[in-house]
C-alpha positions in Angstrom: -20.1 33.7 24.6 -16.5 34.7 24.3 -15.1 36.8 21.5 -12.6 35.1 19.2 -9.0 36.3 19.6 -7.8 38.3 16.7 -4.9 36.8 14.8 -1.7 38.8 14.9 0.2 39.6 11.8 3.0 37.4 13.0 0.6 34.4 13.3 -0.8 35.0 9.9 2.7 35.3 8.4 3.8 32.0 10.2 0.7 30.2 8.8 1.3 31.4 5.3 4.9 30.4 5.4 4.0 26.9 6.7 1.3 26.3 4.1 3.8 27.2 1.3 6.3 24.7 2.7 5.1 22.2 5.3 8.4 20.7 6.1 7.3 18.6 9.0 4.7 16.6 7.0 6.0 13.3 5.5 5.1 12.8 1.8 4.9 9.1 1.2 4.5 9.5 -2.6 7.8 11.3 -2.8 9.7 8.1 -1.9 8.1 6.2 -4.8 10.0 7.9 -7.6 10.7 6.0 -10.8 14.4 5.9 -11.8 15.2 7.3 -15.2 16.5 4.2 -16.8 14.0 1.6 -15.5 10.7 1.4 -13.6 11.2 0.3 -10.0 8.0 0.0 -8.1 4.3 -0.3 -9.0 1.8 0.7 -6.3 -1.9 -0.4 -6.0 -4.5 0.0 -3.3 -6.7 -3.1 -2.8 -9.1 -1.4 -0.3 -12.8 -2.3 -1.2 -12.0 -5.4 -3.2 -13.5 -8.8 -2.1 -11.0 -11.6 -1.6 -11.7 -13.1 -5.0 -11.6 -9.8 -6.8 -8.4 -8.9 -5.0 -6.7 -12.2 -5.9 -7.6 -11.8 -9.5 -6.4 -8.2 -9.6 -3.1 -9.3 -7.9 -2.6 -11.9 -10.6 -3.2 -9.3 -13.3 -0.8 -6.8 -11.6 2.0 -9.3 -11.2 1.8 -10.6 -14.8 1.6 -7.0 -16.1 4.6 -5.8 -13.9 6.8 -8.7 -15.0 6.1 -7.8 -18.7 6.9 -4.1 -17.9 10.1 -4.9 -16.0 9.1 -3.5 -12.6 11.2 -4.7 -9.7 8.7 -4.3 -6.8 5.0 -4.1 -6.3 3.5 -2.3 -3.3 0.1 -3.5 -2.5 -2.0 -1.6 0.1 -4.2 -4.2 1.8 -5.2 -2.4 5.0 -4.9 -4.0 8.4 -8.2 -5.7 8.4 -9.5 -3.7 11.4 -12.9 -3.3 9.9 -13.3 -6.9 8.8 -16.5 -8.7 9.8 -14.9 -12.1 9.7 -14.9 -12.5 13.4 -18.7 -12.7 13.4 -18.8 -15.9 11.3 -17.5 -19.1 12.9 -17.0 -20.8 9.6 -14.6 -18.1 8.2 -11.0 -17.8 9.2 -10.2 -14.7 11.1 -6.9 -14.3 9.4 -7.3 -15.7 5.9 -10.4 -13.6 5.2 -8.3 -10.4 5.5 -6.4 -9.2 2.4 -3.2 -8.8 4.3 -3.1 -12.5 4.9 -5.0 -13.9 1.9 -3.1 -12.2 -0.9 0.4 -13.6 0.1 -1.2 -17.0 0.7 -2.9 -16.8 -2.8 0.5 -16.0 -4.4 2.3 -18.8 -2.6 -0.3 -21.4 -3.8 -0.3 -20.3 -7.4 2.5 -22.0 -9.3 2.3 -19.5 -12.2 2.8 -16.5 -9.8 5.2 -18.2 -7.3 7.9 -18.7 -10.0 7.9 -14.9 -10.7 8.2 -13.8 -7.1 11.5 -13.3 -5.3 10.0 -12.4 -1.9 6.9 -11.1 -0.1 7.2 -9.0 3.0 5.5 -6.5 5.1 6.1 -2.9 3.9 8.3 -0.4 5.7 6.4 2.0 8.0 6.6 4.9 5.5 5.0 2.7 2.8 2.2 1.5 4.9 3.7 -0.9 7.5 1.4 -3.7 8.5 -1.3 -2.4 6.2 0.8 -3.1 3.0 2.9 -5.7 1.4 5.9 -5.5 -0.9 6.4 -8.1 -3.6 9.8 -8.3 -5.1 9.9 -9.7 -8.6 12.6 -12.0 -10.0 14.7 -10.8 -12.9 13.7 -12.9 -15.9 
């Protein structure tokens, strides 16, 4: 068994400085700052929701955000990597995943479709292919 190397004072000081201000870590929440005069973006994580529950929650979120004058909605859907839909031949491999079913649900609902300006994949810092951005129309 080897003895652990003792930390030098310089190593300890470097670590303490880093933990006070970790400048190389990207803070995703920092980018989602509300402007002072109006709300800009609403964020919600759909992980753990079934397809039906997620669709109903999305409906609720969109209607609520329109009333509160949000401009965008960021929905975290995940990438569908842990989906078991590939095991069932009667289930669509794509539409059984939230990242595909949520946009499809919105596009087929007339009530929601008229409130939406666009639906797109989120930027990398917002979740990339594991999230979608819904831009709302000004009403």
